[in-house]
Structure formats: structure tokens, C-alpha cells
Backbone as JSON, one array per atom type, in Angstrom:
{
  "sequence": "MDNQYVLDLISNKFEDSILRAYEPDGILTLEIKKEILLPLVQWMKEDSIKIDFLTDICGIHYPNNHGTELGVIYHLHSLIHNFRIRLKIFFSIQNPEVDSLTPLYSSANWQERETFDFYGIKFIGHPNLVRILNCDDMDYHPLLKQYELEDATRTDKNDAMFGR",
  "N": [[4.43, 5.08, 37.45], [6.28, 4.16, 34.7], [8.45, 4.38, 31.76], [9.01, 1.8, 30.69], [6.94, 0.21, 31.73], [4.66, 1.38, 30.51], [5.33, 1.0, 27.83], [5.29, -1.79, 27.73], [2.54, -2.26, 28.24], [1.38, -1.05, 25.94], [2.65, -2.49, 23.92], [1.62, -5.07, 24.33], [-1.0, -4.72, 23.53], [-0.92, -3.5, 20.96], [1.05, -4.8, 19.37], [2.1, -5.44, 16.71], [2.14, -3.04, 15.43], [3.93, -1.18, 16.3], [6.71, 0.39, 15.24], [9.16, 1.31, 16.1], [10.76, 1.92, 19.2], [12.01, 4.16, 21.55], [13.93, 6.3, 23.84], [14.5, 9.33, 23.87], [15.87, 11.93, 25.77], [14.58, 10.91, 27.99], [11.89, 10.63, 27.44], [9.34, 8.52, 26.49], [9.23, 7.4, 23.25], [7.47, 6.54, 20.43], [7.47, 5.18, 17.24], [4.97, 4.62, 15.04], [2.6, 2.74, 13.03], [0.53, 4.56, 10.84], [-2.14, 3.84, 10.68], [-3.0, 2.93, 13.13], [-3.11, 5.08, 14.8], [-5.41, 6.63, 15.81], [-6.98, 4.56, 17.18], [-5.0, 3.75, 19.07], [-4.4, 6.12, 20.54], [-6.92, 6.68, 21.58], [-7.29, 4.41, 23.17], [-5.14, 4.77, 24.99], [-6.05, 7.04, 26.27], [-8.37, 6.19, 27.55], [-7.66, 3.91, 29.0], [-5.64, 2.53, 31.7], [-3.44, 4.19, 31.55], [-4.27, 6.79, 31.1], [-3.97, 9.13, 29.38], [-4.55, 12.33, 29.21], [-4.16, 14.8, 28.08], [-3.39, 16.6, 25.24], [-0.5, 17.83, 24.23], [0.98, 18.88, 22.04], [1.05, 19.07, 18.46], [2.92, 18.51, 15.61], [4.18, 18.96, 12.29], [6.49, 17.36, 10.02], [9.04, 17.29, 7.56], [10.88, 15.29, 5.51], [12.45, 15.38, 2.75], [14.14, 13.59, 1.38], [13.59, 11.03, 2.2], [12.24, 8.66, 0.68], [8.95, 7.63, 0.24], [8.36, 7.94, 2.89], [8.21, 10.7, 3.38], [6.77, 12.72, 4.71], [5.67, 13.52, 8.04], [4.02, 13.28, 11.25], [4.21, 14.48, 14.5], [3.3, 13.76, 17.76], [2.8, 15.01, 20.98], [1.94, 13.88, 24.07], [0.32, 13.86, 27.29], [-0.11, 12.58, 30.52], [-1.81, 13.94, 33.0], [-2.65, 12.98, 35.39], [-0.89, 10.88, 36.07], [1.5, 12.11, 35.66], [3.0, 11.62, 33.29], [4.69, 11.46, 30.2], [4.45, 11.05, 26.67], [5.61, 10.48, 23.36], [4.48, 10.31, 20.08], [5.17, 9.19, 16.8], [4.45, 9.35, 13.38], [4.92, 8.37, 10.01], [4.63, 8.99, 6.49], [3.85, 8.81, 2.96], [4.4, 11.57, 0.77], [2.73, 11.61, -1.32], [0.31, 10.71, -0.41], [-0.88, 12.39, 1.81], [-2.4, 11.93, 4.36], [-4.01, 11.53, 7.5], [-5.64, 10.26, 10.43], [-7.82, 12.4, 12.28], [-7.45, 13.8, 15.54], [-9.35, 15.26, 16.78], [-11.88, 14.25, 17.7], [-11.16, 13.22, 20.16], [-9.55, 15.05, 21.57], [-10.15, 18.38, 22.04], [-8.29, 20.37, 21.71], [-6.8, 19.58, 19.57], [-7.9, 20.63, 17.31], [-7.05, 23.33, 16.53], [-4.29, 22.83, 16.33], [-4.06, 20.81, 14.37], [-5.08, 22.19, 12.2], [-3.11, 24.14, 11.87], [-0.9, 22.5, 11.23], [-1.83, 21.41, 8.84], [-1.97, 23.78, 7.35], [0.73, 24.58, 7.11], [2.12, 22.29, 6.18], [0.47, 20.8, 4.52], [-0.76, 18.45, 5.26], [-3.48, 16.34, 5.48], [-6.09, 15.97, 7.73], [-8.14, 13.5, 8.4], [-11.53, 13.58, 9.1], [-11.52, 15.91, 10.49], [-13.26, 18.76, 11.73], [-13.17, 21.32, 10.49], [-11.12, 21.86, 8.42], [-9.24, 24.13, 7.36], [-7.08, 26.79, 6.21], [-5.26, 28.5, 8.76], [-3.36, 30.37, 9.6], [-1.89, 31.33, 7.38], [-2.43, 33.07, 4.23], [-5.55, 32.6, 2.57], [-5.48, 32.32, -0.19], [-3.06, 31.19, -0.85], [-1.18, 28.89, -2.73], [0.52, 26.89, -1.97], [2.43, 25.11, 0.55], [4.19, 26.44, 3.08], [6.24, 25.25, 4.75], [7.13, 22.96, 3.57], [9.92, 21.46, 2.14], [10.59, 22.39, -0.65], [11.87, 24.14, -2.28], [14.86, 25.68, -3.48], [17.32, 26.88, -1.22], [19.04, 28.95, -1.75], [19.92, 31.12, -4.44], [21.55, 29.66, -6.98], [22.77, 30.86, -9.08], [23.85, 33.25, -8.41], [26.41, 35.65, -8.5], [27.56, 37.48, -6.9], [28.38, 36.68, -4.45], [30.76, 35.34, -2.22], [31.47, 32.25, -1.24], [33.41, 31.52, 0.61], [33.44, 33.52, 2.43], [31.35, 32.95, 4.03], [31.92, 30.78, 5.55], [31.99, 28.43, 4.09]],
  "CA": [[4.31, 4.7, 36.05], [7.51, 4.46, 33.99], [8.45, 4.13, 30.32], [8.96, 0.36, 30.38], [5.59, -0.26, 32.06], [3.75, 1.86, 29.46], [5.71, 0.31, 26.59], [4.77, -3.16, 27.84], [1.09, -2.2, 28.06], [1.07, -0.75, 24.55], [3.14, -3.61, 23.1], [0.68, -6.18, 24.46], [-2.25, -4.4, 22.82], [-0.67, -3.08, 19.57], [2.4, -5.31, 19.15], [2.57, -5.43, 15.33], [2.05, -1.71, 14.86], [5.01, -0.34, 16.8], [7.86, 0.24, 14.36], [10.39, 1.62, 16.83], [10.57, 2.52, 20.52], [13.25, 4.66, 22.14], [13.68, 7.26, 24.92], [15.34, 10.53, 23.88], [15.63, 12.83, 26.9], [13.75, 10.25, 28.97], [10.48, 10.59, 27.03], [9.03, 7.36, 25.66], [8.9, 7.81, 21.89], [7.08, 5.4, 19.61], [7.13, 5.34, 15.83], [3.89, 3.66, 14.84], [1.89, 2.78, 11.76], [-0.47, 5.61, 10.94], [-3.48, 3.26, 10.77], [-3.42, 2.68, 14.52], [-3.01, 6.3, 15.6], [-6.65, 6.93, 16.54], [-7.28, 3.54, 18.2], [-3.99, 3.77, 20.13], [-4.58, 7.29, 21.4], [-8.18, 6.49, 22.3], [-7.03, 3.4, 24.2], [-4.3, 5.38, 26.02], [-6.85, 8.01, 27.01], [-9.4, 5.52, 28.34], [-7.1, 2.82, 29.8], [-4.99, 2.91, 32.96], [-2.41, 5.22, 31.32], [-5.02, 8.04, 31.28], [-3.38, 10.26, 28.66], [-5.69, 13.23, 29.16], [-3.8, 16.12, 27.56], [-2.62, 16.67, 24.0], [0.37, 18.98, 24.4], [1.42, 19.49, 20.8], [1.1, 18.33, 17.19], [3.72, 19.24, 14.62], [4.53, 18.24, 11.08], [7.9, 17.28, 9.69], [9.23, 16.94, 6.15], [12.19, 14.77, 5.11], [12.26, 15.16, 1.31], [14.98, 12.52, 0.85], [13.1, 9.73, 2.68], [11.21, 8.28, -0.28], [7.89, 6.8, 0.81], [8.04, 8.44, 4.24], [8.69, 12.08, 3.37], [6.05, 13.54, 5.68], [5.36, 12.89, 9.31], [3.37, 14.07, 12.29], [4.69, 14.13, 15.84], [2.31, 14.07, 18.79], [3.25, 14.98, 22.36], [0.78, 13.67, 24.93], [0.68, 13.93, 28.71], [-1.07, 12.17, 31.54], [-1.7, 14.83, 34.16], [-2.9, 12.16, 36.58], [0.32, 10.11, 36.4], [2.66, 12.92, 35.27], [3.73, 10.79, 32.33], [4.67, 12.02, 28.84], [4.76, 10.12, 25.58], [5.69, 11.09, 22.04], [4.16, 9.39, 18.99], [5.57, 9.67, 15.47], [3.99, 8.58, 12.22], [5.5, 8.84, 8.75], [3.87, 8.53, 5.33], [4.26, 9.36, 1.67], [3.89, 12.89, 0.4], [1.69, 11.37, -2.31], [-0.94, 10.46, 0.31], [-0.65, 13.04, 3.11], [-3.63, 11.88, 5.15], [-3.95, 10.84, 8.79], [-6.87, 10.47, 11.2], [-7.86, 13.55, 13.18], [-7.63, 13.52, 16.96], [-10.34, 16.19, 17.34], [-12.92, 13.61, 18.51], [-10.63, 12.88, 21.48], [-9.01, 16.25, 22.22], [-10.58, 19.58, 21.31], [-7.1, 21.17, 21.4], [-6.25, 19.13, 18.29], [-8.51, 21.42, 16.25], [-6.15, 24.39, 16.08], [-2.98, 22.28, 15.99], [-4.17, 20.13, 13.08], [-5.23, 23.22, 11.16], [-1.79, 24.73, 11.67], [-0.08, 21.51, 10.53], [-2.33, 21.39, 7.46], [-1.62, 25.05, 6.73], [2.16, 24.68, 6.8], [2.68, 21.09, 5.55], [-0.47, 20.19, 3.58], [-1.22, 17.15, 5.76], [-4.93, 16.35, 5.64], [-6.54, 15.23, 8.9], [-9.44, 12.92, 8.07], [-12.5, 13.71, 10.17], [-11.42, 17.23, 11.13], [-14.52, 19.47, 11.45], [-13.03, 22.56, 9.73], [-9.71, 21.86, 8.02], [-8.92, 25.24, 6.47], [-5.9, 27.53, 6.65], [-5.5, 29.22, 10.0], [-2.4, 31.46, 9.76], [-1.49, 31.86, 6.08], [-3.5, 33.59, 3.37], [-6.38, 31.57, 1.95], [-5.19, 32.15, -1.61], [-1.75, 30.55, -1.07], [-1.32, 27.6, -3.41], [1.61, 26.04, -1.52], [2.56, 24.98, 2.0], [5.52, 27.04, 3.21], [7.28, 24.5, 5.43], [7.62, 21.85, 2.75], [11.23, 21.81, 1.59], [10.46, 22.19, -2.09], [12.55, 25.2, -3.01], [16.27, 25.87, -3.16], [17.49, 27.93, -0.21], [19.77, 30.08, -2.33], [19.99, 31.2, -5.9], [22.87, 29.16, -7.36], [23.34, 31.65, -10.18], [24.39, 34.53, -7.91], [27.87, 35.8, -8.65], [28.01, 38.53, -5.99], [28.7, 36.09, -3.15], [31.93, 34.49, -2.11], [31.14, 31.28, -0.21], [34.47, 31.48, 1.62], [33.11, 34.53, 3.44], [30.26, 32.42, 4.85], [32.4, 29.58, 6.19], [31.77, 27.23, 3.27]],
  "C": [[5.61, 5.11, 35.34], [7.42, 4.03, 32.53], [8.3, 2.65, 29.98], [7.57, -0.21, 30.65], [4.6, 0.13, 30.95], [4.06, 1.17, 28.15], [5.2, -1.13, 26.6], [3.26, -3.21, 27.63], [0.71, -2.01, 26.59], [1.5, -1.91, 23.65], [2.19, -4.8, 23.17], [-0.59, -5.95, 23.64], [-2.02, -4.15, 21.32], [0.7, -3.56, 19.09], [2.92, -5.17, 17.72], [2.64, -4.03, 14.72], [3.1, -0.74, 15.38], [6.25, -0.61, 15.95], [9.18, 0.44, 15.09], [10.02, 2.25, 18.17], [11.93, 2.94, 21.07], [12.91, 5.78, 23.12], [14.61, 8.46, 24.86], [14.91, 11.45, 25.02], [14.65, 12.23, 27.91], [12.28, 10.17, 28.63], [10.28, 9.38, 26.12], [8.55, 7.84, 24.3], [8.63, 6.57, 21.07], [6.84, 5.86, 18.18], [6.14, 4.23, 15.52], [3.35, 3.75, 13.43], [0.74, 3.77, 11.88], [-1.89, 5.08, 11.09], [-3.94, 3.05, 12.21], [-3.39, 3.93, 15.39], [-4.26, 6.54, 16.45], [-7.0, 5.85, 17.55], [-6.28, 3.53, 19.36], [-4.22, 4.92, 21.09], [-5.87, 7.18, 22.21], [-7.99, 5.49, 23.44], [-6.2, 4.0, 25.34], [-5.09, 6.37, 26.87], [-7.81, 7.31, 27.97], [-8.84, 4.45, 29.27], [-6.38, 3.37, 31.02], [-3.92, 3.99, 32.78], [-3.02, 6.61, 31.51], [-4.3, 9.24, 30.66], [-4.51, 11.27, 28.41], [-5.38, 14.6, 28.57], [-2.94, 15.99, 26.31], [-1.8, 17.96, 24.06], [0.64, 19.67, 23.07], [1.29, 18.51, 19.64], [1.98, 19.16, 16.26], [4.02, 18.34, 13.43], [6.04, 18.24, 10.89], [8.04, 16.81, 8.25], [10.69, 16.54, 5.92], [12.12, 14.45, 3.62], [13.07, 14.02, 0.73], [14.56, 11.13, 1.31], [11.95, 9.28, 1.8], [10.23, 7.29, 0.34], [7.48, 7.22, 2.21], [8.52, 9.89, 4.37], [8.05, 12.94, 4.46], [5.8, 12.77, 6.97], [4.63, 13.85, 10.23], [3.88, 13.55, 13.63], [3.67, 14.64, 16.85], [2.99, 13.99, 20.16], [2.01, 14.91, 23.24], [1.24, 13.55, 26.38], [-0.46, 13.4, 29.56], [-0.86, 13.06, 32.75], [-1.89, 14.05, 35.46], [-1.63, 11.46, 37.03], [1.62, 10.88, 36.14], [3.58, 12.12, 34.36], [3.59, 11.4, 30.94], [5.04, 10.92, 27.85], [4.74, 10.89, 24.27], [5.39, 10.0, 21.0], [4.59, 10.02, 17.68], [4.98, 8.75, 14.42], [4.59, 9.21, 10.98], [4.73, 8.23, 7.6], [4.34, 9.26, 4.09], [3.64, 10.73, 1.43], [2.79, 12.77, -0.66], [0.32, 11.14, -1.67], [-0.83, 11.06, 1.71], [-1.91, 13.1, 3.97], [-3.4, 11.07, 6.42], [-5.25, 11.15, 9.53], [-6.72, 11.68, 12.12], [-8.06, 13.09, 14.62], [-8.67, 14.45, 17.6], [-11.49, 15.49, 18.07], [-12.47, 13.3, 19.94], [-10.17, 14.1, 22.27], [-9.44, 17.48, 21.42], [-9.39, 20.46, 20.97], [-6.46, 20.76, 20.08], [-6.77, 19.98, 17.14], [-7.53, 22.45, 15.7], [-4.83, 23.81, 15.6], [-2.99, 21.54, 14.66], [-4.36, 21.13, 11.95], [-3.89, 23.88, 10.85], [-0.88, 23.78, 10.88], [-0.53, 21.38, 9.08], [-1.86, 22.63, 6.71], [-0.17, 25.07, 6.27], [2.74, 23.48, 6.05], [1.74, 20.44, 4.53], [-0.96, 18.82, 4.01], [-2.71, 17.25, 6.06], [-5.31, 15.44, 6.81], [-7.98, 14.78, 8.65], [-10.35, 13.0, 9.29], [-12.42, 15.04, 10.91], [-12.65, 18.05, 10.77], [-14.37, 20.72, 10.57], [-11.58, 22.73, 9.28], [-9.47, 22.91, 6.93], [-7.7, 25.95, 7.03], [-6.24, 28.36, 7.89], [-4.56, 30.42, 10.16], [-2.0, 32.11, 8.44], [-2.7, 32.34, 5.29], [-4.25, 32.44, 2.71], [-6.02, 31.32, 0.5], [-3.8, 31.57, -1.89], [-1.97, 29.19, -1.72], [-0.16, 26.66, -3.09], [1.61, 26.0, 0.0], [3.99, 25.35, 2.36], [6.59, 26.22, 3.92], [7.7, 23.22, 4.71], [8.93, 22.3, 2.09], [11.25, 21.53, 0.1], [11.22, 23.2, -2.91], [14.0, 25.28, -2.57], [16.4, 27.02, -2.15], [18.17, 29.16, -0.78], [19.74, 30.0, -3.84], [21.41, 30.81, -6.33], [23.53, 29.99, -8.45], [23.94, 32.97, -9.69], [25.91, 34.54, -8.03], [28.43, 36.83, -7.66], [28.36, 38.0, -4.6], [29.95, 35.24, -3.23], [31.66, 33.54, -0.94], [32.18, 31.2, 0.89], [34.18, 32.48, 2.74], [32.03, 34.03, 4.4], [30.64, 31.08, 5.47], [32.15, 28.3, 5.41], [32.96, 26.92, 2.41]]
}
């Protein structure tokens, strides 16, 4: 099983929903519409590809990409075929919602909670979407790039000393 074979299978089934396909470091990577995430992953799990292991879920924030500021990246693995695939979805920070993969993979439970905790992305259908690592009373999500990295009013720093 190789990248082109899997891409052809997915393209035949979900042709209009694949926005981009490429292979960084030899891993098939698909940017897809968020509406097909759950049907695609379910199909990949049940079809001949047999994606049976969810390796990782992580959030990403690009504050300058208006309309697609937030994203979720999924790493999946077929242990049967020793095949890996990466899925990426992007959406507006105004509507940070995506379907939960917990009905398909129980390991998604913790990973989706962590992504919610740090990025504020809501996973629709998650059984217990509450903070998992940060304090419950936090009113922000720490990995969103919403704050200046440095205080621009500081006068005790010489930028030339920091290679700028």
C-alpha cells in the first residue's frame, strides 16, 4: 500500500472535499473540508485501508489567515498495512467546532480534551469536553496567539544585544 494508491481510493470516494494533497517526509497529507472529517475517517477505518490507530491530534493557530485561523491536524496509522496518513482541517476562529472522533477511536477522548483546553476548539459529540491540564477557572486558551510576546514599552533592553 503506497501513498498514490490511498490517494486514489480517497479521491474516488471524496473527490470534491480534498483541498490539497502532498507528501512531506513521505507521509500522505490531505487538507480536507471539515464537514467530511468523520465520514472520511470512518470510511478509512472500515475500508481496505484499515486505519486502526489514531496516533495524535493537535491544534494549530495562524492568526493572520483570516477565515482559517484555527486548524486541527490528525495523524493516523494502519498497523495492518504499516501506512500513515495526516489529515488537516482549517476553520474560522469565530466558529471553532469540528466533529469528535471519539465514536471511532477511544484515544481521541484525551487528545480532543487537550486540544480544547489549549486552543478552545470544540469537538461536537465529545462525551466530556472539559479542561484536562489547565485550571478550570482559566478564561482563555493559552496556545492561541492573542498576546504580544514582549512588552514594547520596555526601555531596559537593547535589541542589538539579541541579534535583532
